C-alpha positions as CSV (number, residue, x, y, z in Angstrom):
1,X,4.3,-9.8,-8.0
2,X,2.1,-6.8,-7.1
3,X,3.4,-3.3,-6.8
4,X,0.8,-2.7,-4.1
5,X,2.0,-3.2,-0.6
6,X,0.2,-6.0,1.3
7,X,-0.5,-6.4,5.0
8,X,-0.8,-10.0,6.0
9,X,-2.8,-10.6,9.2
10,X,-3.5,-13.8,11.1
11,X,-6.5,-14.0,13.5
12,X,-6.8,-10.2,13.7
13,X,-9.8,-9.3,15.8
14,X,-12.2,-6.9,13.9
15,X,-15.4,-5.3,14.8
16,X,-18.6,-4.2,13.1
17,X,-21.8,-2.5,14.3
18,X,-25.1,-3.2,12.6
19,X,-28.8,-3.4,13.3
20,X,-29.7,-6.4,15.5
21,X,-31.9,-7.7,12.7
22,X,-28.9,-8.5,10.6
23,X,-25.7,-10.5,10.9
24,X,-22.6,-8.4,11.2
25,X,-20.8,-10.4,8.5
26,X,-23.7,-10.8,6.1
27,X,-23.7,-9.1,2.7
28,X,-26.1,-6.4,1.9
29,X,-28.8,-7.5,-0.6
30,X,-28.0,-6.5,-4.2
31,X,-31.5,-5.1,-4.5
32,X,-30.4,-2.3,-2.1
33,X,-27.7,-1.1,-4.5
34,X,-28.2,2.3,-6.2
35,X,-28.6,2.9,-9.9
36,X,-24.8,2.9,-10.3
37,X,-24.6,-0.6,-9.0
38,X,-22.9,0.4,-5.7
39,X,-24.0,1.0,-2.1
40,X,-22.4,4.5,-2.2
41,X,-19.6,3.5,0.2
42,X,-15.9,4.2,-0.2
43,X,-14.5,0.9,-1.5
44,X,-17.6,-0.5,-3.3
45,X,-17.1,-2.1,-6.7
46,X,-17.9,0.4,-9.5
47,X,-18.8,-2.5,-11.8
48,X,-21.2,-4.0,-9.3
49,X,-19.7,-7.5,-9.3
50,X,-18.6,-7.9,-5.8
51,X,-19.6,-6.5,-2.4
52,X,-17.6,-5.2,0.5
53,X,-18.0,-5.4,4.3
54,X,-16.6,-2.5,6.3
55,X,-15.1,-3.2,9.8
56,X,-12.7,-1.6,12.3
57,X,-9.6,-3.0,13.8
58,X,-10.4,-1.5,17.2
59,X,-13.7,-1.8,19.0
60,X,-13.7,1.9,19.8
61,X,-13.1,2.6,16.1
62,X,-16.3,0.8,15.2
63,X,-18.2,3.2,17.3
64,X,-16.4,6.2,15.9
65,X,-17.2,5.2,12.3
66,X,-20.8,4.4,13.0
67,X,-21.5,7.6,15.1
68,X,-19.8,10.1,12.8
69,X,-23.1,10.8,11.0
70,X,-24.4,12.5,14.1
71,X,-21.6,15.1,14.2
72,X,-23.0,18.5,13.2
73,X,-21.6,20.0,10.1
74,X,-19.8,23.3,10.3
75,X,-22.7,25.0,8.5
76,X,-25.1,23.7,11.1
77,X,-22.9,24.8,14.0
78,X,-22.6,28.2,12.5
79,X,-26.3,28.5,12.1
80,X,-27.0,27.5,15.7
81,X,-24.7,30.4,16.8
82,X,-26.4,32.8,14.5
83,X,-29.9,32.0,15.7
84,X,-29.0,31.9,19.4
85,X,-29.8,28.2,19.8
86,X,-31.8,27.6,23.1
87,X,-31.5,24.0,24.3
88,X,-34.5,24.6,26.7
89,X,-36.9,25.3,23.8
90,X,-38.1,21.7,23.6
91,X,-37.9,18.8,21.1
92,X,-38.2,21.1,18.1
93,X,-34.8,22.5,19.1
94,X,-33.1,19.1,19.8
95,X,-29.4,19.6,19.7
96,X,-28.1,18.0,16.5
97,X,-25.2,16.6,18.5
98,X,-27.6,14.2,20.4
99,X,-27.6,10.5,19.6
100,X,-31.1,9.0,20.2
101,X,-31.2,6.5,23.1
102,X,-32.7,4.0,20.7
103,X,-29.5,4.0,18.7
104,X,-27.8,1.6,21.2
105,X,-31.0,-0.5,21.7
106,X,-31.4,-1.2,18.0
107,X,-27.8,-2.3,17.3
108,X,-25.3,-5.0,18.1
109,X,-21.5,-5.2,17.7
110,X,-20.0,-8.2,15.9
111,X,-16.5,-9.5,16.4
112,X,-14.5,-12.0,14.4
113,X,-10.9,-13.1,13.8
114,X,-9.8,-12.4,10.2
115,X,-6.9,-14.0,8.3
116,X,-5.7,-12.8,4.9
117,X,-3.5,-10.3,3.1
118,X,-4.9,-6.8,2.6
119,X,-3.8,-4.0,0.3
120,X,-2.3,-1.4,2.6
121,X,-3.4,1.7,0.8
122,X,-2.1,4.5,3.0
123,X,1.5,3.6,2.1
124,X,3.4,5.7,-0.4
125,X,4.0,2.8,-2.8
126,X,0.2,2.2,-3.1
127,X,-0.5,5.9,-3.6
128,X,1.9,6.1,-6.5
129,X,0.3,3.1,-8.1
130,X,-3.1,4.7,-7.9
131,X,-1.7,8.0,-9.2
132,X,-0.5,6.3,-12.3
133,X,-3.3,3.8,-12.9
134,X,-6.2,6.2,-12.2
135,X,-4.8,9.2,-14.0
136,X,-7.6,9.4,-16.5
137,X,-10.3,9.3,-13.7
138,X,-8.5,12.0,-11.8
139,X,-8.3,14.3,-14.8
140,X,-12.0,13.7,-15.5
141,X,-12.9,14.5,-11.9
142,X,-10.9,17.8,-12.1
143,X,-8.2,16.9,-9.6
144,X,-5.5,19.5,-10.2
145,X,-2.2,18.3,-11.5
146,X,-3.4,14.7,-11.5
147,X,-2.7,14.7,-7.7
148,X,-3.4,11.6,-5.6
149,X,-2.3,11.6,-1.9
150,X,-3.7,10.2,1.3
151,X,-6.2,13.0,1.7
152,X,-7.8,11.9,-1.7
153,X,-8.5,8.4,-0.2
154,X,-10.0,9.8,3.0
155,X,-12.3,12.6,1.6
156,X,-16.0,11.9,1.4
157,X,-16.2,12.6,-2.3
158,X,-15.7,11.9,-5.1
159,X,-16.4,8.2,-4.3
160,X,-15.9,7.3,-7.9
161,X,-12.2,7.6,-7.4
162,X,-11.8,5.4,-4.3
163,X,-14.2,2.9,-5.9
164,X,-12.0,2.7,-9.0
165,X,-9.1,2.1,-6.6
166,X,-11.0,-0.7,-5.0
167,X,-11.4,-2.3,-8.5
168,X,-7.7,-2.0,-9.1
169,X,-7.0,-3.8,-5.8
170,X,-9.6,-6.5,-6.4
171,X,-8.1,-7.3,-9.8
172,X,-4.5,-7.3,-8.6
173,X,-2.4,-10.4,-9.2
174,X,-2.0,-10.9,-5.4
175,X,-5.8,-11.5,-5.0
176,X,-6.0,-9.3,-1.9
177,X,-8.6,-10.2,0.6
178,X,-9.6,-6.5,0.9
179,X,-8.2,-3.2,2.0
180,X,-6.5,-1.9,5.2
181,X,-6.7,1.8,5.5
182,X,-6.5,4.4,8.3
183,X,-9.8,5.9,9.4
184,X,-11.0,9.4,8.6
185,X,-11.9,9.7,12.3
186,X,-8.2,9.7,13.4
187,X,-4.9,8.0,12.5
188,X,-5.1,5.9,15.7
189,X,-7.9,3.9,14.1
190,X,-7.5,1.4,11.3
191,X,-10.3,-0.1,9.2
192,X,-10.5,-3.3,7.3
193,X,-12.6,-3.8,4.2
194,X,-13.5,-7.4,3.3
195,X,-14.0,-8.3,-0.4
196,X,-16.6,-10.9,-1.6
197,X,-15.1,-13.9,-3.4
198,X,-16.4,-14.0,-6.9
199,X,-18.8,-16.8,-7.8
200,X,-20.4,-15.5,-11.0
201,X,-23.9,-15.6,-9.6
202,X,-25.3,-12.5,-8.0
203,X,-28.3,-14.3,-6.6
204,X,-26.0,-16.6,-4.5
205,X,-23.9,-15.2,-1.7
206,X,-20.2,-15.9,-1.8
207,X,-17.8,-16.1,1.1
208,X,-15.3,-13.3,1.8
209,X,-11.8,-13.6,0.3
210,X,-10.5,-13.5,3.8
211,X,-11.1,-16.2,6.4
212,X,-13.4,-15.3,9.3
213,X,-13.3,-17.4,12.5
214,X,-14.8,-17.4,16.0
215,X,-17.5,-14.8,15.3
216,X,-19.4,-13.3,18.2
217,X,-22.3,-10.9,18.6
218,X,-23.2,-8.8,21.6
219,X,-25.8,-6.2,22.3
220,X,-24.8,-2.6,22.8
221,X,-25.9,-1.0,26.1
222,X,-26.0,2.7,27.0
223,X,-23.3,2.0,29.6
224,X,-20.8,0.6,27.1
225,X,-17.4,2.1,27.8
226,X,-16.4,2.4,24.1
227,X,-19.7,4.0,23.3
228,X,-19.1,6.6,26.0
229,X,-15.6,7.3,24.8
230,X,-16.7,7.7,21.2
231,X,-19.4,10.1,22.3
232,X,-16.8,12.1,24.2
233,X,-14.3,12.2,21.3
234,X,-17.0,13.3,18.8
235,X,-18.6,15.8,21.3
236,X,-21.9,14.0,21.2
237,X,-24.4,13.0,23.9
238,X,-26.8,10.1,24.2
239,X,-30.4,11.4,24.4
C-alpha cells in the first residue's frame, strides 16, 4: 500500500481553459516539448514518457490560473512608480495589468466529470515521503537542510523538483490517476493534474488514467461572471 495519501473522487466537475482551436482534454503534441523532454510545467514527467493535463476544481479557479501571467511583477510595479507612469500616454504606455479583449474571444472553457484516485500532495504524509525520496535532488538544488514543505511545491522554480515528485507519484504502487494540489493563487482553489496512461508509443495518444465523462465546451465572453471576479481578485482589467 502506498505511503502517499490518496483522494478518491467520483464525477468531480473540473474545468480547463484553452484556445478554441484545441480540445480542452487533448494532449499537447510531443513535438512541442522542450529539450529536456517536458513542457516546463509543474508536474510534467522529467523522463518525457507521459503527459499531464492541468485543470481546476472550481470554474473561477481556472480563470485565476490562466490569467496569472498578466499580473505585473513587483519589479515592474516598482518601475512604474519610479518613472511616474502616465496611463494617458497612449498604447506605448499600456498598463501591464490590462488583459487584451481578444483573450476572451480566443478561448473556451471545458468542463468534464472526472473519476479516479489522486495523490493529495499538500498533506503532511506526502510531504514527508517527498522529503525522503527526493533528498538527493534537494541537496543538488541547494535547498537548505534538505527542506521540503508545501511552499516548495508551490514555488515557480525549480521545476525539476516538482517534476521529480510527479514521477514518484506516477510510479507509485497505487497507480494514481494524477495529482490533487492547492493552487498558488489561493488556498480556496484546488487543482487537478491528469496523468496520461502509458501505452509505450509516443506517436499514439493514450487516454488519461482517470475517467472523463460528460465533457462540455463553452465560449468565454467578456461578460462572464467568473472572468470578472478573477480580474477583480488579480487587480486586472479587460482592455
